[in-house]
N, C-alpha and C positions, 0 to 999 in steps of 0.2 A: 377621460376614457382612455388614455395612454396607460394609463396605469392599471385599470381593469385589464386590458391587452393582454398586458405584461402578465399579469397574472394568468390570465386565461393559458398563456402559452408556457408559462414554468408550470401549472398543472399539465398541459396535455404531454409536454417532455417528460414529467415523471410519470407518467400512467405509460409511457412507451418504453422507458427505463425499466418499469415493474414488470411489461411483459418481456423485454431480455432476460430478467432476470428470473423470470419464471423457467427458462428452458434449464437453468443452472438442475435441477433436480433429474430432469431427463436425461439430460449430457452424463451428469454421474453415473447414473443406471447404465448406460453404454459403457462403461470405463470397463478395461479387462480386469477379471476377477485379481483379487490380491492386492486392489488399489485401496488405500488408507484415508478415511474421510479428512483428515487433519492433514496429511500429504496434500489431499487434493486443495484443502484452505489455504495452505500456504502457496500452492502452485499457481492458483488464480491471482492473488497477489502480484507474485511473481510476474505473468505473463502480462497481466494486465496493466499492471504499473509500467513495463517496457512496452508495451503496445504505446498506451497514452504518452509515453515520455517520447517515442519515436515521432509520434504525429504531432507533438508539439515542437521538437525539434525542426521537422519538415516544414509546418504552417507557421511558427512564429521566431524560428532561429533560438540559438544558444542563450540568446538573453532572457527570454521568457524563463528560463531555471537556472539561471548563473545567480550571482551576488547573493546577498546576505537574506538569510530565511529567518522570520522568528522562532528560534528553533524549540523553544518551550513549547509554542504552541503546535509546533510540527511535531514535535514529541507525544504530544499528548493525544494527537491525530491518528500518528501512525502507530501508538501503541494500544490504541481502541483496537484501530483495524487489525490488529494482530490477536488482541484478547478477545473479539468479537468471533472470530475463526475458531479460535482453541474453545473458548466456553460455549458457542454453538454446538459444534460437532461433538465434544465431547455430552454435552445435554443430551443431544440425540442419540448417543451410544447408552446413556444411561436410561434414558425414559423413554425411548421411541422417537420415531420421526414425527408421530401425529401430536403429543403432546408438546415435545421439543421445539417444535413449530410453532405450535400455537401459542405457547405460552413467550417464546421470542418476537415472534411476530405483534402479539396482541402487547405485549409490555414497551416494545418500542415505540409507538407514536405516544403513548401516555408518558413516558418518561421523558422523550427528547420534546414534548410539547412544555413538561414544567421546568427542564433543565433550560430551555431557551427564555422561558419567562423571568426565571431568575436572575440568569445570566445576562441576556440580551435584551431583557424587559419585552419581549414580544406579548402581543395581547392572544388569550385563549378565548375566542368569539363561542358565544353559545351555536353557532352552526359548526364550528370545529367540534364541540362536545358532542352533538347529536348526529354529526357523520363518523365519529372515531368511534362513538360506542356501536352504532350501527353495523359498520365494515368489522371490527372486532368479533361483534356477536358472530356474523358471518364467517368469521377465519375460525373461530370455534367448532361450529356445526360444523363447517368445512372437512377443519383437520380431524375432529372426531370421527365423521363417515356415519356408518353405521354398526361398528364393528367395537369390540372390548380395546380398551387402554391398558395401559398399567402405567403408575406414578410413581417416579423415585424423589425423596426429598430433595436429595442434592442434585440429582439431576434438572428439576423443577430451580431451585436457585442459581444454578450456573446458566439456564435459559432465560432468567430475570435480569444475570448479570452481562448476557450477551445481548436483550435490550437496551439496556441502560448504557452499555459502551457504543451501542449502534447511534444512540444522542449525540456523546460524546465525538465519534465521528464527525456528526453534523456541525457540533458546536465547534470545533476546531477547523473543519471546513471553510465554515462561515468566516470566521475572524480572517483566519489568512487569505482569503479574496478580496479583504478591506485593499491589499497593496500587490497581490499578487494575482495571476492570468488562471480562471478557474479551473481550465484544464492543467497546468501545472501545478496546481494545487494538489488535485488529485492523484497527480503520477507522483508526486513526491510523497504524499500521504501512503499509497501503495508500495512503493519502493521500500520506502521507512518498513512498515510493516512486515514486507516481505524477510529484511533483513533479520527484524525481530524476531520473527519465528522460523529461520531458516534451519534453527538446531533440530527442529522435528524431521529434517529429514535423516539424521544421522540415526532414529530410532524407527524407522519404519521402511519398510521393502519400499523399492523406486524402480525396481526392474521393470515392471510392467509400461513403465516409461518409455523402453526401448523398443516397444513394441509399434507399427505402424499402428494398430487401432488405439493405442494409449497416446501417441504422439497426436494424432488426429482427435482423441476427445480433450485432449490438455490444451490446442490451441483453440479448440472451438471454446472450452470454457474462456480460455484467457480475454479470447476477443468478443464473441458474441454474448456469452453469461458476468463477463465483468469489465471490460472495458468501456465497451459501448455504455451500460448501462450507467456506471462510474461516471462515466465523462458526461453522460446527460444530466444526472442527479445533480453534479458539480454545480452546470449551466444554471439549472433550473433554481439552485439555492440563492442566486443572484438576483431572483425575480420572486421568488415567495419565500413566506417563513419556515424556519425548520419545523414546527409542528403538522403544518400542512403538507409539505413534502413527505414527511414520513409517513402520515395517513395515507396519503395516496399511493405507497408504497405497496401497499395492504391489497392491490391489484396482483402483486406476485403470485400468492397460494392460488388464487384463482385459475393465473395462466398455466400454473403448475398442474395443477388438476385437470384443466382440460385437454395439455398436454398429455397425460398421463392415461386418460381416457383415447385417445387418438393415436398414439405412438405407441402405446406400453400396452395397451388392450385392458386398463383395468376400468372398472365400473361405478359410478355413482347412484347411491340411495336417496330417498326423498327429503333426508334432513341436509344430503349436501346440496341439494339445489337449492333449500331453502336458505342454506350459507351463501350459495351464489349470489341469490335476490337480494341478503341483506347487504353484502359486499358492495353491488350494484349502486343499491339505495345511498351508502355512505358514499360512496364515489361522486354519484350526481348530485345529492347534497353540497359537498365540498367544491365542486366543479361549477356550480349555478355562476353566472355573473353578478356580481356584486349588488344591481340595481335588482332584480329579480328576487335575491336572497334577502333583501331588506324587506320587501314586500310580504314575501313569504312571514319573515321572524314578526312582523307588524302583526298580521292577521292571528299569530299563535300567541 
């Protein structure tokens, strides 16, 4: 029972984190004109890492961040965090928001699951397979909407690279959590990624950051769109497998779409509503208590 309770709690935490992540697109849309998506990506890591580090110092003291870290694993997680931002936003610039987001979010749970199985020996259950297929199908429909899309091969490859890097982020964090506080792990991972991505500030305009609107959006992205959800995700990884966590993050595009409708005046067509239903179905399947899930699998 305790194990089932922990898994349910972990799933709930990831779903809530995905809701916070879903605010990112809306917050970026509110950024002043001239803001670069690549700068926004590095800014998210910087402010998110600082917020998390400050909380860890306040809550647990300096010992949580001090001492020797497994630097190779930390470098892998931090570089993957930086690569994710670079690849994802580059993919979106080349192939558009719909395809870039669809390929990145759709590939990440599959690649993360295979990576976790190969390295950590995590099992991929039939329930995970069905739930992931349903949720990814929903993301495809939701991302495509009812309009035309443009496909750029390099952009698609960059998006797949972003999806793979997300799996490496989870893998690195899971390994670091064996000896370190989960919130300290994500704080260090983000700050390391921010350092690696900082040269981008030299090649893109940053004047928008000194405006009241720019500062407000940056702080909201750092706290609401980054620090809070990544902190939740890190804690949840101590309770559930990487494969399950990454599939549950598919709640993010659903949240982003609904916020676009209610806050930005966007509209959803019939295809998008089918996509929403498929995402909900996948999440519900994966969130079932183990006892109920086993009965359903036995019937099928």
